[in-house]
N, C-alpha and C positions, 0 to 999 in steps of 0.2 A: 421458477419455483414449481410450476405445474408438473414438471417432469419427475419430481421426487414424490415419494409416497407419504413422507411425514416431514413435519417442520423440524428445523434444526434449532437448538436452544438459543442461538444468537438472534433469531428472528423476533423473539419476544421483546428484545431490547433495541430494536431498530430505531425507534423514535428518540430514545435517550442518546444513542450513539450519534445520530444526525444532529441533535441539538448541541451536543458537545463539539462536533465538527464545525457547526455554524459559528460558535462563539469562541473558538480557540484555534490558533494556528497549528498547534501540535496536540495530538491525542494519543494516549497509550491505551490500547485495548488488551486486557489480559483475560484469557478464557481457556478453559480446558481443551485439550486436543480433541478434535472431532465435533466441536460446538458449531462450526460453520464459519469461523473467522475468514479463512482463506478464500472461500467461494462466495460468501454472501456480502461481506463488507465492500469489495470492489463494485459489485452490482448496485448496492444501495447508494454508494457515493456517486456513481455515474448517473443514476436516475435522479438523485437529489440535486447535485451540483450542475447537471446538464452540461458537463464538460468531460473531456477525456481523462482517464485515470491510468496512471503508471503504477504497476505492481512489481515490486522487487522481491524475488525469492533467492535463497542462498544456493540452491542446487539446480542443475539443468533438469533432472527428472521431475522435481517439484514444479518447475515452470511449465513443462509440457503437460503434466498430469492435471494441475489446477486449471490451466487454460482450457484443456480438453473438457474437463468437468463443467466449467462455467459455460462453454459453448453449447454443450449438451443440454444443460439446464435451461438455457435461453432458446434452444431449438434453432441455433444458427450454425453455419459452417465455420469451423476453425480456420483462421487465416484470412477471413474477410474483413469487412468494415467494422464489425462489432467486437469480435474477440480474436486476439492473435498473440503470438509469442516471438521472442528473439533470443536465441542462445548461441553463443560462439559464432561460428560461420554459418549457422542455419537460422532461417526465419520462416515463419508462417504468419505473416501480417502485412498489412498495408501500413508501413511504418509511419507515414505522415498523416494517416487518417484513422487508424484503428482506435475505437473508443475505449476498449479495455486491453491494454498492452502489458503482457507479462514478460519480464526479463530477468536474467541472472544478475547478481551483484556485480559481476565483471562487466557485463554490457552496460549497466547503469553507470559504473565508474568511467567507462570509455566514453559514454555520452557526455558526462560532465567534463571530462578532460578535453574532448574535442570541441565542444560547443558551449560550455559553461552554462550560464543562466538561460541562454537562448534554447537549450535543449529541453527546458521545463516549462517554457511559456505557454505551450498549448494545453497543459494539464491543469485540472482543477485540484488534483490531489496526487501525492506520491505516497504509496503504501509500502512500508518496509515490513514484510512478513518474516516471522521467525527471527526477530531482531536479536534474540539471545544467542544465535549461532554466530560465534566469533570467527572471523577470518580477516585477512588483510583487506580483501575486497569489500566485505561488509562494513568493517570499521572505517575504512577510508572513504567509502561512498557516503556513509552517514555523516562523517565529519565534513566532507565537501558540500553535501546538501545543506547542512546546518549553516556553514559560512556563506554559501551563495544566497540562501534565503534571508540571512541577516542583512547582507550588504547590497543585494540587487533589488532595487525598488520595484521592478516589474514582477517580482515574485511575492510581493506583499500579500496577495490574496491566495497564494498557494497553501493548501492544507497538507500537513504531514501527519500520517497515521502510522504509528509503530504498533505491531501486533506480536504477541507471543503467548505461550502457555506458561512459561517459567521465567520471564525476564525479571531482573532486579529493578523494580519500578523506581526506587530511590536514585539509583545510578543513572538511569536514562532520563529521569526528570531533571536532575542536576545538569546533565550534559546538554539537554535541549532548552534549558531555562533562558539562555540569551536570545533565542528565537521568539520567546514569549514575553519580551520586554521585562525580564526579571521575575515574572510570575511563574508559578508552577504550571507545567503542561496539564491539560485535562486528563483525567484517568477514569477508566471504566473497567471494573473487574467483576466477573461473575463466575458461578459454578464452583467446582472443587478448588480451583486456584485462588479464588477470592478469599478463602478463609484465613 
């Protein structure tokens, strides 16, 4: 955060977000575009959970741009042990070690298809960013994640964070409710979209 000149709006809510993550398997974070969700939440989760974080973005350009920005803010090289990405046939990460790994929805789906629950064991949280962007890969990846986390005991501690500026909170809450033992997933909304 020292590499930026001003604080992002989400930073004022960091402790509230982390408390919700601690107490809930699923959290929905709704905040205006530009508030810092994509760049700040993964770093907060990594520092708080002391575990690797997997961040799923819907598009290749977003994966590279956000991973590059996070690496720059942390003052670390992109593709090393701290921040990296994997898109299609290209990667800039130590896939088995990178602490903040940014991937496309297609790569996420491929991970789940090839290795199932084992592909997520190393992670403390999976962040699905821009969850409102509907595609076959996004929808199927979220459905697979939901089912794996419900049925795989080794994923009981895994936290799922869904983020968007415009998501239909009710729809995603209903969809993720089985993962929360029938309770509503935690929700946190702020800024213009919270009205």
